[in-house]
C-alpha positions as YAML, in Angstrom:
chain: A
units: angstrom
residues:
- id: 1
  name: MET
  ca: [-9.15, 6.42, -16.02]
- id: 2
  name: ARG
  ca: [-6.07, 4.11, -15.70]
- id: 3
  name: THR
  ca: [-5.48, 2.43, -12.49]
- id: 4
  name: LEU
  ca: [-2.28, 1.25, -10.75]
- id: 5
  name: ILE
  ca: [-2.23, -1.19, -7.77]
- id: 6
  name: ALA
  ca: [0.91, -1.10, -6.07]
- id: 7
  name: TYR
  ca: [1.28, -3.68, -3.18]
- id: 8
  name: PHE
  ca: [3.58, -4.69, -0.53]
- id: 9
  name: SER
  ca: [3.12, -8.46, 0.43]
- id: 10
  name: TRP
  ca: [5.57, -10.39, 2.70]
- id: 11
  name: SER
  ca: [3.56, -13.49, 3.53]
- id: 12
  name: GLY
  ca: [1.42, -13.55, 0.40]
- id: 13
  name: HIS
  ca: [-2.02, -12.32, 1.97]
- id: 14
  name: THR
  ca: [-1.85, -8.91, 0.42]
- id: 15
  name: VAL
  ca: [-0.92, -10.24, -3.16]
- id: 16
  name: LYS
  ca: [-4.02, -12.03, -3.08]
- id: 17
  name: ILE
  ca: [-6.01, -8.79, -2.37]
- id: 18
  name: ALA
  ca: [-4.21, -7.02, -4.88]
- id: 19
  name: LYS
  ca: [-4.73, -9.62, -7.71]
- id: 20
  name: LYS
  ca: [-8.44, -9.62, -6.86]
- id: 21
  name: ILE
  ca: [-8.77, -5.83, -7.37]
- id: 22
  name: ALA
  ca: [-6.56, -6.20, -10.56]
- id: 23
  name: ALA
  ca: [-8.94, -8.72, -11.76]
- id: 24
  name: GLU
  ca: [-11.99, -6.65, -11.15]
- id: 25
  name: THR
  ca: [-10.54, -3.44, -12.54]
- id: 26
  name: SER
  ca: [-8.04, -4.49, -15.30]
- id: 27
  name: ALA
  ca: [-5.53, -2.34, -13.42]
- id: 28
  name: ASP
  ca: [-1.77, -2.79, -13.75]
- id: 29
  name: LEU
  ca: [-0.07, -4.36, -10.89]
- id: 30
  name: PHE
  ca: [3.32, -3.41, -9.30]
- id: 31
  name: ARG
  ca: [4.91, -4.96, -6.43]
- id: 32
  name: ILE
  ca: [6.82, -2.77, -3.88]
- id: 33
  name: GLU
  ca: [9.88, -4.87, -2.95]
- id: 34
  name: ARG
  ca: [12.53, -3.98, -0.58]
- id: 35
  name: GLN
  ca: [15.76, -3.91, -2.19]
- id: 36
  name: VAL
  ca: [17.39, -6.17, 0.37]
- id: 37
  name: PRO
  ca: [14.64, -8.76, 1.13]
- id: 38
  name: TYR
  ca: [13.24, -9.09, 4.62]
- id: 39
  name: SER
  ca: [14.14, -12.26, 6.35]
- id: 40
  name: GLN
  ca: [12.01, -15.27, 5.54]
- id: 41
  name: ASP
  ca: [11.82, -16.01, 9.47]
- id: 42
  name: TYR
  ca: [8.81, -14.16, 10.76]
- id: 43
  name: GLU
  ca: [10.39, -13.50, 14.26]
- id: 44
  name: THR
  ca: [13.62, -11.83, 12.60]
- id: 45
  name: CYS
  ca: [11.34, -9.87, 10.09]
- id: 46
  name: ALA
  ca: [8.72, -8.60, 12.64]
- id: 47
  name: TYR
  ca: [10.79, -8.18, 15.73]
- id: 48
  name: LYS
  ca: [14.14, -7.13, 14.38]
- id: 49
  name: GLU
  ca: [13.96, -5.76, 10.73]
- id: 50
  name: ALA
  ca: [10.58, -4.09, 10.66]
- id: 51
  name: LYS
  ca: [10.81, -2.79, 14.24]
- id: 52
  name: GLU
  ca: [14.04, -1.29, 13.79]
- id: 53
  name: GLU
  ca: [12.83, 0.48, 10.55]
- id: 54
  name: ILE
  ca: [9.80, 1.99, 12.37]
- id: 55
  name: ASP
  ca: [11.69, 2.80, 15.54]
- id: 56
  name: GLN
  ca: [14.31, 4.73, 13.42]
- id: 57
  name: LYS
  ca: [11.87, 5.86, 10.66]
- id: 58
  name: VAL
  ca: [14.37, 4.20, 8.10]
- id: 59
  name: ARG
  ca: [13.07, 4.18, 4.63]
- id: 60
  name: PRO
  ca: [14.64, 0.88, 3.03]
- id: 61
  name: GLU
  ca: [15.58, 1.14, -0.59]
- id: 62
  name: ILE
  ca: [13.20, -0.44, -2.94]
- id: 63
  name: LYS
  ca: [13.61, -2.36, -6.16]
- id: 64
  name: THR
  ca: [13.35, -0.20, -9.28]
- id: 65
  name: PRO
  ca: [12.25, 0.73, -11.93]
- id: 66
  name: LEU
  ca: [9.40, 2.28, -10.53]
- id: 67
  name: PRO
  ca: [6.05, 2.72, -12.63]
- id: 68
  name: ASP
  ca: [5.31, 5.90, -14.26]
- id: 69
  name: ILE
  ca: [2.44, 7.34, -12.18]
- id: 70
  name: GLN
  ca: [1.75, 10.10, -14.67]
- id: 71
  name: LYS
  ca: [-0.10, 7.36, -16.76]
- id: 72
  name: TYR
  ca: [-2.38, 6.81, -13.92]
- id: 73
  name: ASP
  ca: [-5.37, 8.87, -12.50]
- id: 74
  name: ASN
  ca: [-5.87, 6.39, -9.56]
- id: 75
  name: ILE
  ca: [-3.26, 4.29, -7.26]
- id: 76
  name: ILE
  ca: [-4.45, 1.62, -5.10]
- id: 77
  name: VAL
  ca: [-1.88, 0.80, -2.54]
- id: 78
  name: ALA
  ca: [-2.18, -2.50, -0.75]
- id: 79
  name: PHE
  ca: [-0.15, -3.55, 2.23]
- id: 80
  name: PRO
  ca: [-0.24, -5.42, 5.62]
- id: 81
  name: ILE
  ca: [-0.36, -3.28, 8.86]
- id: 82
  name: TRP
  ca: [3.08, -3.52, 10.54]
- id: 83
  name: TRP
  ca: [3.73, -2.03, 13.81]
- id: 84
  name: TYR
  ca: [0.29, 0.01, 13.59]
- id: 85
  name: THR
  ca: [0.88, 1.62, 10.11]
- id: 86
  name: SER
  ca: [1.97, 0.58, 6.77]
- id: 87
  name: PRO
  ca: [5.41, -1.20, 6.20]
- id: 88
  name: LEU
  ca: [8.23, 1.59, 5.64]
- id: 89
  name: PRO
  ca: [8.93, 0.29, 2.02]
- id: 90
  name: VAL
  ca: [5.36, 1.60, 1.29]
- id: 91
  name: TRP
  ca: [6.48, 5.06, 2.61]
- id: 92
  name: LYS
  ca: [9.33, 4.92, 0.57]
- id: 93
  name: PHE
  ca: [7.69, 4.14, -2.49]
- id: 94
  name: LEU
  ca: [5.01, 7.25, -1.90]
- id: 95
  name: GLU
  ca: [8.07, 9.29, -1.30]
- id: 96
  name: SER
  ca: [9.80, 8.41, -4.42]
- id: 97
  name: TYR
  ca: [7.67, 10.74, -6.58]
- id: 98
  name: PRO
  ca: [7.99, 14.34, -6.15]
- id: 99
  name: ASP
  ca: [4.45, 15.43, -7.23]
- id: 100
  name: TRP
  ca: [1.42, 13.23, -7.18]
- id: 101
  name: LYS
  ca: [-0.63, 16.22, -8.55]
- id: 102
  name: GLY
  ca: [-4.21, 15.22, -9.70]
- id: 103
  name: LYS
  ca: [-3.80, 11.60, -8.51]
- id: 104
  name: LYS
  ca: [-6.38, 9.71, -6.11]
- id: 105
  name: ILE
  ca: [-4.45, 7.28, -3.83]
- id: 106
  name: TYR
  ca: [-6.67, 4.66, -1.93]
- id: 107
  name: LEU
  ca: [-5.21, 2.55, 0.76]
- id: 108
  name: PHE
  ca: [-6.20, -0.96, 1.13]
- id: 109
  name: ALA
  ca: [-4.66, -2.46, 4.41]
- id: 110
  name: ASN
  ca: [-5.05, -5.81, 6.28]
- id: 111
  name: SER
  ca: [-4.37, -6.73, 9.87]
- id: 112
  name: TYR
  ca: [-4.78, -9.51, 12.33]
- id: 113
  name: THR
  ca: [-6.94, -7.37, 14.17]
- id: 114
  name: ASP
  ca: [-9.92, -5.27, 13.30]
- id: 115
  name: ASP
  ca: [-8.53, -2.08, 14.90]
- id: 116
  name: TYR
  ca: [-9.38, 0.90, 12.44]
- id: 117
  name: THR
  ca: [-7.01, 2.95, 14.27]
- id: 118
  name: TYR
  ca: [-4.24, 1.18, 12.24]
- id: 119
  name: MET
  ca: [-5.89, 2.24, 9.02]
- id: 120
  name: GLU
  ca: [-6.16, 5.93, 10.41]
- id: 121
  name: ASN
  ca: [-2.44, 5.94, 11.15]
- id: 122
  name: ALA
  ca: [-1.48, 4.51, 7.59]
- id: 123
  name: LEU
  ca: [-3.70, 7.41, 6.18]
- id: 124
  name: LYS
  ca: [-1.72, 10.05, 8.15]
- id: 125
  name: ASP
  ca: [1.56, 8.62, 7.32]
- id: 126
  name: ALA
  ca: [0.60, 8.28, 3.53]
- id: 127
  name: ARG
  ca: [-0.71, 11.90, 3.60]
- id: 128
  name: SER
  ca: [2.64, 13.15, 5.07]
- id: 129
  name: SER
  ca: [4.58, 11.05, 2.33]
- id: 130
  name: VAL
  ca: [2.96, 12.54, -0.80]
- id: 131
  name: LYS
  ca: [2.45, 15.95, -2.42]
- id: 132
  name: ASN
  ca: [-0.71, 17.08, -4.05]
- id: 133
  name: ALA
  ca: [-2.59, 13.79, -3.88]
- id: 134
  name: LYS
  ca: [-5.81, 13.04, -2.41]
- id: 135
  name: VAL
  ca: [-5.34, 10.08, -0.06]
- id: 136
  name: GLU
  ca: [-8.43, 8.11, 1.04]
- id: 137
  name: ALA
  ca: [-9.12, 4.88, 2.97]
- id: 138
  name: GLY
  ca: [-9.95, 1.95, 0.58]
- id: 139
  name: LEU
  ca: [-11.24, -1.20, 2.33]
- id: 140
  name: PHE
  ca: [-9.89, -2.78, 5.61]
- id: 141
  name: ASN
  ca: [-9.79, -6.45, 6.43]
- id: 142
  name: GLN
  ca: [-13.24, -8.12, 6.24]
- id: 143
  name: GLU
  ca: [-14.47, -5.06, 4.19]
- id: 144
  name: ILE
  ca: [-12.98, -6.79, 1.17]
- id: 145
  name: GLU
  ca: [-16.33, -8.46, 0.73]
- id: 146
  name: LYS
  ca: [-17.68, -5.23, -0.31]
- id: 147
  name: LEU
  ca: [-15.07, -4.74, -3.07]
- id: 148
  name: ASP
  ca: [-17.37, -4.72, -6.06]
- id: 149
  name: GLU
  ca: [-19.74, -2.08, -4.50]
- id: 150
  name: TRP
  ca: [-16.84, 0.17, -3.58]
- id: 151
  name: LEU
  ca: [-15.13, -0.16, -6.93]
- id: 152
  name: ILE
  ca: [-18.47, 0.83, -8.63]
- id: 153
  name: GLU
  ca: [-19.09, 3.79, -6.32]
- id: 154
  name: ARG
  ca: [-15.68, 5.21, -7.33]
- id: 155
  name: HIS
  ca: [-15.96, 4.59, -10.97]
- id: 156
  name: LEU
  ca: [-13.00, 2.20, -10.95]
- id: 157
  name: LYS
  ca: [-14.89, -0.70, -12.34]
...
């Protein structure tokens, strides 16, 4: 079984999680990047750019080329929680493929809070963005300490 780790990281926290998972699984890494990068300034990024996208449900263009998901059985999508769900470039990534048939998608989210409602929102949004895939929660926030056990249980390691 081949695994892809697709991740979105603005501040650098999520890339650390993605690389940790990749080191444990020998999975391929793909960075989800907005075509026009977000501002380096937190206030501008969070309260103007990202907020406008979520309010208007805008799917920003992302850099390509995208990976060939047909090569993978499992896709782990890692991201920070922005405005109570995943950032909109993650939605665009998921919507970029017309059919996810036979794929398992696991979401790994991190947030400043431990409010699991945010993971539930991200799951709901991911499930509405893909066709024919099984989307499940991965680990959230401090649960990353259970990574080895989680990977073994799902036969990813």
